[in-house]
C-alpha positions in Angstrom: -30.6 9.7 15.6 -30.5 6.3 14.0 -32.3 3.4 15.6 -30.2 0.3 16.3 -31.8 -3.0 15.2 -33.0 -5.3 18.0 -30.8 -8.2 19.0 -32.1 -11.4 17.5 -32.1 -14.3 19.9 -30.1 -17.3 18.8 -33.1 -19.6 19.3 -35.4 -17.4 17.1 -37.5 -19.5 14.8 -39.9 -17.7 12.4 -43.5 -17.8 13.5 -44.6 -18.3 9.9 -42.1 -19.5 7.3 -44.2 -18.7 4.3 -41.5 -18.8 1.6 -42.8 -18.1 -1.9 -40.6 -20.1 -4.3 -38.7 -18.2 -7.0 -40.8 -19.6 -9.8 -43.9 -18.7 -8.0 -42.6 -15.1 -7.6 -41.9 -14.9 -11.3 -45.3 -16.3 -12.2 -46.9 -13.7 -10.0 -44.7 -10.9 -11.5 -45.7 -11.7 -15.0 -49.4 -11.6 -14.3 -49.5 -8.8 -11.6 -51.0 -5.5 -12.4 -49.2 -2.3 -11.2 -49.8 -1.8 -7.5 -50.5 -5.4 -6.7 -48.6 -6.7 -3.7 -47.1 -10.2 -2.9 -45.9 -11.2 0.5 -42.9 -13.4 -0.4 -41.7 -14.0 3.2 -42.6 -13.5 6.8 -39.9 -13.7 9.5 -36.5 -12.0 9.8 -34.9 -12.2 6.3 -31.3 -11.4 7.0 -31.2 -13.6 10.1 -33.1 -16.5 8.4 -30.6 -16.6 5.5 -27.6 -17.2 7.8 -26.9 -20.9 8.3 -25.2 -20.3 11.7 -28.3 -18.8 13.4 -31.3 -19.6 11.2 -34.0 -21.9 12.4 -34.7 -22.9 8.8 -33.6 -26.1 7.1 -30.9 -25.9 4.3 -33.6 -26.3 1.7 -35.8 -23.6 3.1 -32.8 -21.2 3.4 -31.9 -21.9 -0.3 -35.5 -21.2 -1.3 -35.6 -18.0 0.7 -32.2 -16.8 -0.7 -33.4 -17.6 -4.3 -36.6 -15.6 -4.0 -35.0 -12.7 -2.1 -32.2 -12.5 -4.7 -34.9 -12.5 -7.5 -36.8 -9.7 -5.8 -33.7 -7.6 -5.6 -32.8 -8.3 -9.3 -36.3 -7.4 -10.4 -36.1 -4.2 -8.3 -33.0 -3.2 -10.2 -35.0 -3.7 -13.4 -37.7 -1.4 -12.1 -40.3 -4.1 -12.0 -41.0 -4.2 -8.2 -40.5 -2.1 -5.1 -39.5 -4.2 -2.1 -41.2 -3.2 1.1 -40.9 -4.4 4.7 -43.6 -4.2 7.3 -42.9 -4.9 10.9 -45.4 -7.2 12.5 -43.8 -7.8 15.8 -40.5 -8.5 17.6 -38.1 -10.1 15.0 -41.1 -10.6 12.7 -41.5 -8.7 9.4 -43.6 -9.1 6.3 -41.5 -8.9 3.1 -43.5 -7.6 0.2 -43.0 -6.9 -3.5 -45.1 -4.2 -5.0 -45.5 -4.4 -8.8 -44.5 -1.3 -10.7 -45.5 -0.1 -14.2 -42.3 -1.5 -15.7 -42.9 -3.6 -18.8 -42.2 -7.3 -18.7 -42.7 -10.4 -20.9 -41.5 -14.0 -20.3 -39.2 -15.8 -22.6 -39.4 -19.6 -22.6 -36.2 -21.4 -23.0 -35.9 -25.0 -24.2 -36.2 -27.4 -21.3 -32.8 -28.6 -20.1 -31.5 -30.0 -16.9 -29.8 -26.6 -16.1 -32.9 -24.6 -16.9 -34.4 -22.7 -14.0 -37.7 -21.8 -15.6 -38.6 -18.4 -17.1 -36.2 -15.7 -17.8 -37.3 -12.1 -17.4 -36.7 -9.3 -19.9 -38.0 -5.8 -20.4 -40.3 -5.4 -23.4 
């Protein structure tokens, strides 16, 4: 039997909005050894990304979406395994565990549209 997710109260505000920024995640990823773990968010990720119900500011939601999207893209490259650990009611730790996948950073020329480092398999 499948468990149904708990209903999230509309007034829910994360107890700790520790959002790692996308560039911080990439920096960690480049230096991390296989098996190292990074907590990139604590809260209720899918709920906190929705503007209609989130207790986060627009800027915080954008930061959260950017890092969550980056975690998923690096998962598809085989660089991390995303993990969730339930801490309490509507409260999860979102972790990225570094795998053995090869990675090196390519620096692009600085430009107004540049978003920092680009990831590529070695």
